[in-house]
C-alpha positions, 0 to 999 in steps of 0.5 A: 566739703568742709574740713570739720576737724584736722590735725597735722603732725600735732605734737605735745611734749611734757617734761616731768621731774626735777632738773636732774631726773627730768623725763620727756613724755610725748603726750601727742606724737605726730597725731594726724586726723582728718574729717571732711563732711557737709553734715555735722558729725560726732567724732569719738576719741577712745583709749585707755588712761594716759593715751593722750585723749585729754591732751588732744582736747585741751590743745584743741581748746587752746588751753595749752599750746602744741610744740609742733603741728597744727589743728583746724576746725571748720577750715580755720587753723585754731591751734599751732602753726598758722593759728590767727583766730582771736579769742572771741572768734575761737570761742564762738566756733569751739566750746567745751564740756568738761568731765565733772559738771560740779567743777564747772560751776562755783557754789558761790555763784548762781547758774544763770549768772554763768549762762548770762555771762557767756551770752554777753561775753562771747555772743555780745548780747545784753539784757533781754537779748542775753536772756533770750539766748540763754532760754533758747539754749536751755530749751534745746536741752529740755529746760527753761530759764525759769528752771535755773534762775537764781539757783546754785549748782548744789540745787541740781543733780549731776545729770541736770548740771551737765545738761546746763553745761551743754546749754552753756556751750550752745549759747554761742552757737558753736560749730563744734563742741569738745566733750571730755568724758562728759558722762563719766561723773553721771549716774549710769541711769542718766548717761544715755540721756546726755548721749541722746541729747548729743545726737539730738543737738547734732541734728537740730542745731547742726553742731559737730562733737569731738567726744572723748571717752573710754566707753566704747558702748556709747562711742559705738552708739553715737559716733560717725568716726572713731579715732583709737589712741595709744600712748600719744599716737593714733593706731586706728581711725575711720568709720565708727561702725567699721572699726567697732564691728571689725577692728584691724589694729591689735590694740583695738581688737584688745580693747573690744575684747576687754569690753565684752568681759562682764563685771570688769573695767578695762584696768581690771581686765587682761589689757591692764596697762603696764607701768607707763615708762617714759621710754614708751612715749619716745620710742622709735617703733610701734608703741604697742609692740610690748603688748602685741602678740603679733610684734616683729623686729620691724615693730621695734625699729620703725614707727608704722605709718598710716595704712589706707584700708579698702573701707577708708579707715587708716590703720597704723600697723606693719602687720596689717600693712603687709597683709594688705599688700599680700592680699 
């Protein structure tokens, strides 16, 4: 089977503040993910704001370099130790879709100019061949070249512009698309159109997705795998249906419990984040222990490792590990 996505001890440090009061933030702290499959998959990365989701995305996209560890996509190291893939090859393998489609395009340039430039720069196509690649990509998202030719971003709705962003990502025929909160800026009535589009593309273009979101409902709907992050660490990772129907880590349980509260967002519910003290991002033990109802002394002293559950998932929790051993 192919290694669709793998991170090995991926580590990213930010240093914030001035020379005197500078603080260290381990935005990614030895993050380990491993997905193998002969079929394309959708991997969702979920968690609250500040959990490290976007940092993992931009490391995978090589927009920033990790301090340690490595990341692999389809058996090739693309970031960190041993990364030798040149920019053009990388961009033909990995493409992004960002949160705000209106920021992905300039109002001073036509949309088709962006699409044609991607076809020429990444795929090496020219003239009519480039236009054919753009047409094929637009057809895949339910549009045509004639729909966008000569038009500017402000002539499209948010949903239409995000579909064009997806088409742009498809032009190089990438192995994986990294989509960072791709529906959060779109009207709620149109979000499922984009989500269903991802499912369609997974089957028809054989493209995998790393889907970064705080929306557990859409993650449950489209995901094959889910990784739950908390303050720079993975707390639970495995089959999406198993995790979302029977969460094992106390943090995952809290997340799912909060979603069921009608009319409340995460930040308004009982799981509202405490102030993100810098010490929480460098602590030796479990990052969640201050909010965990099951926390014991070992949770403060020792960082939990991955506990392999019978259903194949990994849970990073001392209590879960002990209960499994006693079962």
